[in-house]
N, C-alpha and C positions, 0 to 999 in steps of 0.2 A: 614714768612715761606710759601713756596708753598703749595697750597691746591690740594689734589688729587680729581679726579672726584667722584661724589656721588655713581656711580654704582660699584666702586671698594670696596671690602669688607675689613673691618678693623679687624686685629687680632694682636697677640703679635709680629708677624714677619713683619707686613707691613700694607699697601703697602709701598715700598721703592722707592725713586727716584734716578736714576743713569744715567750716560752718556752712550749712545750706538752709534755705527757707522752704518749709513745707506747710501750706495752708496757714500762713501767718505765724508759724512756730519755728524758731531757730533750733536746728539740731546739728550735732556733730556727726560727720559722715566720713567713712573711709572711701577713698577713690582708688581703685586699682583694677587688677585683672583676675578673672576666675575661670577655671575650666568648666565647660558645659557639663562634663561628666560628673562634676561634684555638686550640681544643682538638682534639686527636685522640683518638678512643676507643681503648680497650685491646683490640686485636684478638686478643691471646693470652689473654684472660680465661678461666680454667678453668671458669667457670660454663657456658660454651656449647661445651665441648670435643666432646661427643658430636654436637651439631648440626653443628659444623664438620667433623667426620670424615665425616658423611653427605654434606655438600655437596662435600667434596673427592673423594668417589667419583664425583661427576658432572662436576666441572670439572678434575680432576687435582690432583696433589699440589703445590700452589703457595700462596703467601701470599694470603689473602683480603683484599679491599679493605674500606675503611671502610663503603661502601654495602652490600657483601655481608653483612658482619657485622651491620649495621643491620637488614637484611631478615631475617636469621636470628633476631635477638632479637625482632623484631615477631611472628614466627610460632611461636616456642617457647612453648608453654603454661606451662611451668614458670617462665619468666622473668617472666611476667605484666606485660609492658611496657605494654600498653594500660591496665591498671588504674592503674599508677603514672603514666602520662601524664595520665589523667583527674584524678588527685589533684593533680598539679602544676599543671594548668590551674586547678583550683579553689582551691588553697591556696598555690601557689608552691613554690619549692624549700625544703624544711624543714631540710635539713642541707647545709652547704657541701661542695664537691668538694675532694679533696686531690691536689696535683700535686707533681712534682719540680721543681727549679729550671729544668730545660730543657723543662718543659711536659708530661712524661709523666704520664698519669693513674694515680695510685696507689690511690685509693678513690673510688667514686661512678660506676663505669662504667655501671651500670644506670640511675642517675639521669641521667647525661649523655645516653644514647641516648633516654631517656624525654622529656627536654627537646627533643631534636631532633625526636622524634615529635610533641610538642606544637606546636612551631614550624611544622611542615609541615601540621598540622591546623587551626591558627588562621588565619582569613582575614587578608589583608594590611591590610585596613581596620580590624581590631579593635585599639583602642588598648592593650589588655592584652598584645599580642604583644611589644612592645618591652621589657616588664618581664622577659620570659624570655630575651631575647637576651644579657643580662648577668647573671651569677650570682656569689654569694659563693664564695670559694675560700681554702683554706689551701695555701701553697706553701712547700716546704722551702727553707731558706737555701742559698746557693751552696756552702757548705762541707760540706753533708750528704753522707755516704758511701753506698755501696751497702748497707752494713749498716743504716744509718739508714732507707733506703727499705724494706728488708726488715722492719724493726720496724714501720713504718707499715702495711705489707701484713698483717702478723700481727695487729696490734691491731684493724684495721678489718674484717678478713675472717674471723678465726678466733675472736676473743673473743665470748662469748655476749652478746647484747643483754640489758640489765637492764630494758628497758621492760616494765611490767606493765599489762595492759589493765584497764579498769574491770570490776568484777564484773558478771555478767549481770543480777543483781537491780538494780543501780544503773542500768544501761542501760535496763532495763524501766521503771523509775520515770520516767526522762527521756522515754521514748516516751509513757507514760501521761499525764504532765504536759502534754506537747504536745497530746495528744488532748483532754484536759480543757480546755485553753485555747481549743479551737475549731478546731484545725487538722484538716484531712481527711487521709485515708490518703496521697493523692498528695503533699501538702505535707510530711508527716512523712517520707515516703520521700526527698524531695529534701534535707530538712534533715539527716538522719542517714546518707544514702547506703545505706539498707537496701532490700531488695526489699519490695514491698507485701505479699506473702504472709507474710514474716517479721514485719512490723508487726502484721498481723491476728492471727497466732499469739501474739505478745507481749501483745497486749491481752487475749486469752483467758486466758493464764497469769496476768496481773495480776488478772483477775476471780477466779480460783481462790485466788490468794494473799490477796486482800482478804477473801474469805469465811473463809479459814482464820484470819486474824488476828482477825476478829470473833468467831469461835467460840472461839479459844484464849484470848482475853481475857475471855470470859464466866465468871462465877463457877461454882464447883462447886455442884451442886444435886441432892442425893440423891432429891428428889421428882420431878425432871424425868425423862421417859421415857428420855433419853439420858445422864442423869447430869450435865447441864449442860456447861460448857466445861472449860478447864484452869486457870482462875484466874490466868493469866500476866499480867505487865505488858505494855503495848503494845510496849515496846522489846524485851523478851525474845521476844515472839511474832514480831516483825518479824525479829529476828536468826535465829530458828529457820526462818522462811519463807525468808530469804535463803540460809541454809546448805543448805536442801533445794530450791533453785530448780530444779535440773535434774530432780528427781523430779516436781515440779509440771509442768515442761515435758513430761515423758514422759506424765503423766496427761492433759494437754491433747491430746496426739497420739493417745492410745489410747482414752480414754473420756470425752471432754468432755461429750457429750450425756447420758451416763448420770449424770454428776455433777450435771447440771441437772435430771434427772427422777427420780432415786432418792435420796431424802433419807437413807434408812437407810444406803445404801452410802456417800454423801458423808461422813456423820458418822463411819462406821467407818474410811474412808480417812484422814480427818484424825487419828483416834486412832492409826492405824498409823504415820503420819508422825511424830507426837509421840513414840511409843514406840520409834522407830528400827527399825521392823519390817523395812524394806527395806535390802538391802545392794548392790543392783545395779539398773540400768535394766530388765533383763529381768524381774526380780521385780515391779517396778511395772507393767510393760507387761501382765502377765497378771492384775492384781489383780481386775478386774471379771469376767473369765472364771472366776476362782477363786470369786468371790462367788456366782455363779449355778450353781456345780457343787458338789453336796452333799459329796462326798468331799474335794475340794480346799478348800472353805470350812471344813469341820471342822478340817482341818490348819492353815489360815491363822489361825483363831481361837485356836489354842493360844498360851500365853504364852512358849514357848521362842523364843530369838533366831533359830533356824533355821526358824521356822514358814513364812515366805514361801518359803524355798528348798524346803521339803517340798511346799508347795502347787504350786509350779511343776513339781516333779518328777512329781507326780501328773498334771498337765495334759499334760506332755510325754509321759508314758507312754501316756496315752489317745490322744494324737495319733499315736503310732507303731504301736500294736498293731492287728492285724487283727481286725475284728469277727467273732468266731466263737464257737461253743459252748464250746470249751475256754477261750477268752479270758474269756468271761462267767463261767465257773465260777471261774477264777483270780481275777478281780476280786472276786467275792463272797467267796471264801475270804480274800483279803487284807483286805477291808473288815471281815469278821467278826473277823479277828485284831486289826485296829485297834481295834474296839469292845471286845473282851475285855480289851485292855491299858490301856484308859482307867482312870485312878484315880478314886476317889470325889470327890476335890477337883476334878478336871477335869470330871467329869460335872455336878457341882453348878453350874458357871458356864455351862453350855450353855443358851442361851435357850429358853424354852418353845416358841417357833415352830419352832426346829430339832428339838426332840423330837417335836413334832406331825408335821413333815414326814417324819422318820425312821419314825415309827409308820405313817403313811399309806402310805409307799413299801413298807415291809416287808409290810404287809397285802395290798397290791396284788400284789406279787411272789408271795407265798404262795398267794393265791387263784388267780392265773393258772397257777402251777406245779401246783396240785392239779387244776385243770380239765384241763390238758394230760395229766396222769398218768391221769385217769379215762378219757380217750379211748384 
């Protein structure tokens, strides 16, 4: 009968030997528990090579000790050992370590050092501390070759993780449900391990999403000033809201107050979302600035798929140019050219308010220009 390694603990459940698949290779592996104190971390882990080189410039070209590597990993921002430590304290070790038969750590080096970090952070009087002193481990059988060990390293460290996070919309719903159940921002922050600022932003996004779904599910109404809603089913409206979650997030960041105070803009923004007007966060970001800018607004209201891109280009141009007489002449000439190229069909759908604004602006410019010329 195969013998398990001495460092694996024996109890009524094991250790047990079974077959596992690593990088397409079937290997016999012991599954059991091991004391953290009997494991040595992988000091040659490539993850911290740059940090090790920096330290060796200070201490000389020698092998670094376990404690020195431990300190390196604590202080390396890319390793994020503190975050993993906090997660392990809260949830325990989610995934077993993998070792060779002689106790060499093949996978889980960061997890191992995070557990050490947790153990030194937890007071000796805390009863939860002993739960982390012993962890689950996979240990290759005694007959495993160096090639077998290499297959484990490749599988665990090179293969892409297939974990897929929940969609942001689903996370937002969970935060909103927690808020609706009566939990405060502090309690929600603890439950989901999110910053309070992110929770506040998420609640704002959910408000916009809810209003969008209400509008989208309203019936079409030709007699309504805004034409009614989109007549969508609630499920279709929710699917559309979820698909455009990040655009609503950008709206929350860029013009949340304006959505709450300018009903005309809010309705139009909802229509733009429904029409698929935006192709980037940048185009969403400038939507309200375009709305209050006559030239950019005229471009944004066009039915072409590139309307939002054109409106952004107009705003970008205005932000770059130097305010001068030549620039003013150029802008007037460009705008006049834009007006002349409008088709009868395009002019027909321009709202009366926009026509009145255009007429008032032109009359003012002509009057001021004539007054200046008389002088």
